C-alpha positions in Angstrom: 3.8 -16.4 -9.8 2.0 -19.7 -9.5 2.4 -21.8 -12.6 -1.4 -22.5 -12.5 -2.5 -18.9 -12.0 -4.7 -17.5 -14.7 -2.9 -15.8 -17.5 -4.2 -12.5 -18.9 -6.5 -12.6 -21.9 -5.2 -11.2 -25.2 -7.3 -8.0 -24.5 -5.9 -7.7 -21.0 -2.4 -8.1 -22.3 -3.0 -5.5 -25.1 -4.4 -3.1 -22.5 -1.4 -3.7 -20.3 0.9 -2.6 -23.0 -1.1 0.5 -23.9 -1.4 3.5 -21.6 -4.9 4.9 -21.9 -7.8 6.1 -19.8 -10.8 3.9 -19.2 -13.4 4.5 -21.8 -16.5 3.3 -19.9 -17.9 3.0 -16.4 -17.4 -0.8 -16.4 -13.8 -0.3 -17.1 -13.4 2.6 -14.7 -14.2 0.5 -11.6 -11.3 -1.7 -12.3 -9.0 1.2 -13.3 -7.0 1.2 -10.1 -6.4 -2.5 -10.2 -5.7 -2.5 -13.9 -3.2 0.4 -13.6 -1.2 -1.5 -11.1 -1.5 -4.8 -13.0 -0.6 -3.0 -16.3 2.6 -1.7 -14.8 3.4 -5.1 -13.3 2.8 -6.8 -16.7 4.9 -4.2 -18.5 7.8 -4.7 -16.2 7.5 -8.4 -16.6 7.3 -8.1 -20.4 10.2 -5.7 -20.7 12.4 -7.4 -18.1 15.8 -5.8 -17.6 15.9 -4.3 -21.1 13.8 -1.3 -19.9 11.7 0.9 -22.0 10.6 4.5 -22.3 7.0 3.2 -21.9 4.1 5.2 -23.3 6.0 8.5 -23.1 3.2 10.3 -21.3 4.0 9.1 -17.7 0.4 7.7 -17.2 1.8 4.2 -17.1 4.5 5.0 -14.5 7.2 5.5 -17.1 9.6 8.5 -17.1 8.6 10.6 -20.2 12.0 12.3 -20.2 14.0 9.1 -20.1 15.5 8.0 -23.4 14.8 4.4 -24.5 17.3 1.9 -23.1 19.1 0.0 -25.8 19.5 -3.8 -25.2 23.0 -4.9 -24.4 24.3 -6.6 -27.6 27.4 -8.8 -27.4 29.5 -9.7 -30.4 30.5 -13.0 -28.7 26.9 -14.2 -28.4 27.1 -15.4 -24.9 30.7 -15.9 -24.1 31.9 -18.0 -27.0 34.3 -17.0 -29.7 33.7 -13.5 -30.9 31.7 -13.4 -34.2 32.0 -10.4 -36.5 29.4 -9.4 -39.0 30.9 -9.7 -42.5 29.9 -7.9 -45.6 29.8 -9.0 -49.2 32.7 -8.7 -51.6 31.7 -7.6 -55.1 32.9 -9.9 -57.8 34.1 -8.8 -61.2 34.1 -12.2 -62.9 33.8 -14.8 -64.4 30.0 -15.1 -63.8 27.4 -16.9 -65.9 28.2 -18.5 -69.3 31.6 -17.5 -70.5 33.0 -18.0 -74.1 36.1 -19.8 -72.9 37.7 -21.2 -69.8 38.8 -18.2 -67.7 42.4 -17.5 -67.0 41.7 -15.3 -63.9 39.2 -14.9 -61.1 38.7 -11.2 -60.2 36.9 -9.2 -57.5 36.8 -5.7 -56.1 39.0 -4.6 -53.2 37.6 -4.9 -49.7 38.7 -2.3 -47.0 41.1 -3.6 -44.3 41.9 -6.8 -46.1 45.4 -8.3 -45.6 44.7 -11.5 -47.5 42.0 -13.0 -49.9 41.2 -16.7 -49.8 39.7 -18.1 -53.0 38.1 -21.5 -53.4 36.9 -23.1 -56.7 34.3 -25.8 -56.3 32.2 -28.4 -58.0 28.4 -27.8 -58.0 28.2 -30.0 -54.9 30.6 -27.5 -53.1 33.4 -30.0 -53.1 36.7 -28.0 -53.5 38.7 -28.3 -56.7 41.3 -25.8 -55.9 42.1 -23.0 -53.5 44.6 -20.1 -53.2 45.5 -17.1 -51.1 46.6 -13.8 -52.4 47.0 -10.1 -51.4 45.8 -9.0 -54.9 42.2 -8.6 -56.2 42.6 -11.4 -58.8 44.2 -14.8 -59.0 45.4 -16.7 -62.0 43.6 -20.0 -62.7 46.4 -22.7 -63.0 46.5 -24.9 -66.0 45.8 -28.0 -63.8 42.4 -26.5 -62.8 41.7 -25.2 -66.3 42.0 -28.8 -67.6 39.2 -29.9 -65.2 36.8 -27.2 -66.5 34.9 -29.1 -69.2 32.5 -27.5 -71.7 29.0 -27.1 -70.2 30.2 -28.1 -66.7 29.2 -25.5 -64.0 32.0 -24.4 -61.7 31.5 -22.4 -58.5 33.9 -20.1 -56.8 34.0 -17.8 -53.8 36.4 -15.2 -52.3 36.8 -14.3 -48.6 38.6 -11.2 -47.2 40.6 -11.7 -44.0 42.3 -9.1 -41.8 45.8 -9.3 -40.2 44.5 -11.3 -37.3 42.7 -13.9 -39.4 39.2 -12.6 -38.9 36.8 -12.8 -41.8 35.9 -9.3 -43.0 33.7 -10.2 -46.0 32.8 -12.9 -48.3 31.5 -12.9 -51.9 28.4 -14.8 -52.8 29.1 -18.1 -54.4 29.6 -17.4 -58.1 28.8 -19.8 -60.9 30.2 -20.0 -64.4 30.4 -22.4 -67.3 31.6 -22.6 -70.8 29.2 -23.4 -73.7 28.7 -27.1 -74.5 30.5 -28.2 -77.7 28.3 -28.4 -80.7 28.4 -31.6 -82.5 29.6 -31.2 -86.1 27.7 -34.3 -87.2 24.0 -34.0 -88.0 21.8 -36.7 -86.6 21.1 -39.6 -88.9 17.4 -40.1 -89.8 16.0 -43.4 -88.5 15.0 -45.9 -91.2 
């Protein structure tokens, strides 16, 4: 097709995608041409993916043919295979907690060989990380000392299978302890 050839109008394109009989005499004189053009445009629009078409056979489609599913590749074009992951439900801590937590806990995720846990500052810079086969991990004293009152802390857990593939990841969780209340009352200004 010549790059400068006229493109079909929006109406012509819409008509090419619909399989219908001409509704007026002015449309009927172009019906033969339009039927062939419609089929050509449909084939161009659908490419190799195929389609069942209109389902009636009037557009040249096979009404008995099931729709052809597109070929989907997990490797997105030949690179490293990417697997869809799912979310790991977290038990806690979440939100404002009354004291610095001693453990981080989540629900089991099917097929997991190892959980990777990371605790972060609010800018996502890591404070501490660990790996475990359990559904909880103890927060070490060295990390607990860094968790100051009112300071938000983030954490996330990732489930990994025996071959190192990520099976699921939790949402990034946020928790903080209440700010310390000052025991002194503010002095009135004089």
